[in-house]
C-alpha positions in Angstrom: 11.7 73.1 -125.3 8.7 72.4 -127.5 9.2 68.6 -127.2 9.3 68.9 -123.4 6.1 70.8 -123.3 4.6 68.8 -126.2 4.0 71.9 -128.3 3.8 71.6 -132.1 6.8 72.4 -134.1 5.0 75.5 -135.6 5.3 77.1 -132.2 9.1 76.8 -132.2 9.3 78.0 -135.8 7.0 81.0 -135.0 9.1 81.9 -132.0 12.3 81.6 -134.0 11.0 83.9 -136.7 9.7 86.4 -134.1 13.0 86.5 -132.2 15.1 86.7 -135.4 12.9 89.5 -136.7 13.3 91.4 -133.5 17.0 91.1 -133.5 17.2 92.1 -137.1 15.1 95.2 -136.5 16.9 96.3 -133.3 20.6 95.6 -134.2 21.0 98.5 -136.7 19.3 100.8 -134.3 21.5 100.0 -131.3 24.5 102.0 -132.5 22.4 105.0 -133.4 20.6 104.9 -130.1 23.8 104.5 -128.2 25.3 107.6 -129.9 22.0 109.5 -129.3 22.1 108.8 -125.6 25.8 109.4 -125.1 27.5 112.6 -124.0 29.9 114.5 -126.1 32.8 113.1 -124.1 31.9 109.5 -124.9 30.6 110.0 -128.4 34.0 109.8 -130.1 34.9 106.8 -128.1 31.7 105.0 -129.0 32.0 105.9 -132.6 35.5 104.4 -132.7 34.2 101.2 -131.0 31.5 101.0 -133.7 34.1 101.5 -136.4 36.3 98.8 -134.9 33.3 96.4 -134.7 32.4 97.0 -138.4 36.1 96.4 -139.4 36.1 93.2 -137.3 32.9 92.0 -139.1 34.4 92.7 -142.5 37.6 90.8 -141.5 35.6 87.9 -140.3 33.7 87.8 -143.5 36.8 88.0 -145.6 38.4 85.2 -143.5 35.4 83.0 -143.9 35.5 83.6 -147.7 39.2 82.8 -147.7 38.7 79.6 -145.8 36.0 78.5 -148.1 38.2 79.2 -151.1 41.0 77.2 -149.5 38.6 74.3 -148.9 37.5 74.5 -152.5 41.1 74.5 -153.7 42.0 71.5 -151.6 39.0 69.6 -153.1 40.2 70.6 -156.6 43.7 69.4 -155.9 42.4 66.1 -154.6 40.2 65.7 -157.6 43.1 66.5 -159.9 45.3 63.9 -158.2 42.5 61.3 -158.5 42.0 62.2 -162.2 45.7 61.9 -162.9 45.9 58.5 -161.2 42.9 57.3 -163.3 44.5 58.7 -166.5 47.8 56.9 -165.7 45.9 53.6 -165.2 44.0 54.1 -168.5 47.3 54.9 -170.3 48.8 51.7 -168.9 45.8 49.7 -170.1 46.1 51.4 -173.5 49.7 50.4 -173.8 48.8 46.8 -172.9 46.1 46.8 -175.6 48.5 48.2 -178.2 51.0 45.5 -177.3 48.4 42.9 -177.5 47.1 44.1 -180.9 50.6 44.4 -182.2 51.2 40.8 -181.2 48.1 39.7 -183.0 49.1 41.4 -186.2 
């Protein structure tokens, strides 16, 4: 949007910071405000929804951590296979050098 209106990038950055700060300040208050404005009939239901939402956030966080660890493990396995192939090649070269030195002796 700033490029369309030819505004400097600082305007976009300031807007982003302002919007992010507002969301960060309001998000924790929404559940409290919702419970404060609810009736006794809906309070238990809203509390359960809030609990389910928090459990969902925790599960998403755990899933992301698991996926990151799986990616790291895959990278380590690939690195190990590459290292083993290089070691095998070096071992082959070492055997050839030994055979060559034995032939020279």
